[in-house]
N, C-alpha and C positions, 0 to 999 in steps of 0.2 A: 504494500500500500504506500502510495506517495505521501510525503510529508513536506512541509514548507522548509526548504533548505536555509541554513544560516550562513550568511556571508559576513565575515569579519574583515574590515579594512583597517590597515595601519598606515597612516600618513606620517612619514618620518620627518617632515618639515618641523623646524623649531620655532617658526614665527608665523604670524598672520598679518597680512594676507600671504598666501603661499601658492606658488605654481604647482607644487607637489599635491597640495590639498585639492586644487582645482582639477588636476588630472584624476585623482582618486574619485572625486565626486562625479566626474563624467563617466568613469568606468562603472561605478556603482549605479548610476542612473541607467546606463545601457543594460546592465544585468537585471535591474529591477523592472525595466520596461519589457524585457523579453520573457521573464519568468517571475511568478510570485515568490518572493524571498523575504526573509527577515534579515535586516542589516544592522550592523554595529560598526560605527566609525570611531576609531581611536586616533586622536591627534596627539602625537608624541610631545609637542611643545607644551601642551597643557599638563602633562604628567611628570615632566622632568624634575620639578622641585620635590616630588614625592618619592622618586626612586633613584635619582642621579647619583647620590652618594652611598647608596645601599649596596652591599656586596653579597648578601645571602638572602635567598628567597624567604626564609623564615623571619627575616627582619623587615619585610615589606609591609606597608600599611594595607588594611583591608581593601581599599579602593584599587590598588595596583594588583593585589591578588585576584580581585574580580576581573580585571582586564586580562590577566594571564589565563584565567579559566575560560574567558570568552575566546581567546586565541586558540587555546587547546581544544575547544569543542566546536570549532568552525567546520562547516561542510566545504567551504571554499575560503581560502585566505587570500586577500588582496593586499599586497605590500608594496609600498612605494617609498623611495628615499630621494632627497636631493643628493647629487653626487658632488663631493668635494675632493679634489686631489685624487681622482680616479676611483673613489670608493664611497659606500654609504656612510652616513654619519656614525660617529662612535656611540652616541646615545641610542641610535636605532639598534646597533649591535648589542649594546648593554641591556636593552629591554629583552631581546631574544636570548640573551645569556640566561635569563630566569626561566624560560620555557623549558619544560621537561623534555629531555632528549628523545623520548619515545611518543610524545603527545601528538606529533604531526605525521606519523607514519601513514603514507598513502593519501594524505590530504592534498587536494589540488591547490596549487599556489599560483596565482597570477602575479607576475612580477612587473613593476613599473618603476621608472626613474625620471628625474628631471636634471638638467644641467645647463651650464652656460653656453656650451657649444657641442658640436657633433663629436668632439674628441673623447667625450665620456660615454658614448653610446654602448660600447662593449662592456660597461660596468654591469649591465644586467647579466651577461653570460659569464663574466670573469669574477664578479664579486657576489651578486645576489644569488645566482643559481647554486654556487658551491655552498653557501650558507644553508640553504634549504635542502640541499642534498645531504648535508650532515644529519638533518632531522629525518631523512628518508621520506620526505614529502614528494609529491608528484608535481614538480614544477612544470607548468604548462609551456609548450614549445614556443608560443609567441608572447613576448613581453612588449611593453610599450615604453619607448624612450621619447622624451620631448625636450626641445631646447627652449631657451627663453624667448626666442623670436617667434615661437608658435603660440604665444599668449599675448593678449592685449588687456591691460588693466587686470591681470590675474585671472583672466577667462580664456578658455581655449578659443583661438581665432584662426587656426590653420585648418584648411580642408584636408590636407594630408594627415594631420594628427587625428582629426575626426575619423578618417578612414581607418587608421591604425587602431583606434579605440574600438570601432565597430567590428573589425576583424578579430581583435582579441576577445571581445565579448562573444562573438559567434563561435570561436574555437573553445571558449570556456564552458559554454552551455552544455555540451554532452557530458562532461565530467560532473557538472553540478546536477544535471538530471539523474545521472547514475547514483550519486550520493543520496538524492532526494527519494529515489525509489528503493533505497536500502538493499541493493542487490546483495545476495548472500556471498560472503567471502569464502574462498576456497581454502580449506585448512592446509597448512604447510605439513608435508610429510616428514617425519623424523627419519634420518638415515642411521640412527643408532640401533 
């Protein structure tokens, strides 16, 4: 029986307004328009004062623990970070350092990033994808990278970016539908 899938989006921008947040909102809107979903938007910049100096999950405040539970229970995770010096932000990584290492196994993850120029476009494949591979998540093949020039007043203004967003949404829907229908997992056979 189908259920309403839960999409959890993490916008790794540290300030508002944010091009990264605008990109995440466009991706969420595309997914919501295509399929009935429950969404949770997590804005990193709002949370930093509550977890930035914490080193152990057991010392996190309840609000951040709730954020982590949302991330760990997502049917689809949408993550985006601004790219600085060729990588995601350190505080973005710090948040995911608290996520249990087995919580995202096989969870579809839609990757997105923003940067000042095309020079950072490979950060999706060389930085974000390996991070979520560590979690054994299912990173979706198509990510969305956007440069500053594709926004006007912190809103998506490029037709090419809109097309990339539409394609990423189209390619994410089968994985999301599969999770919503709760297909039976095939048990792993023991070789022992």
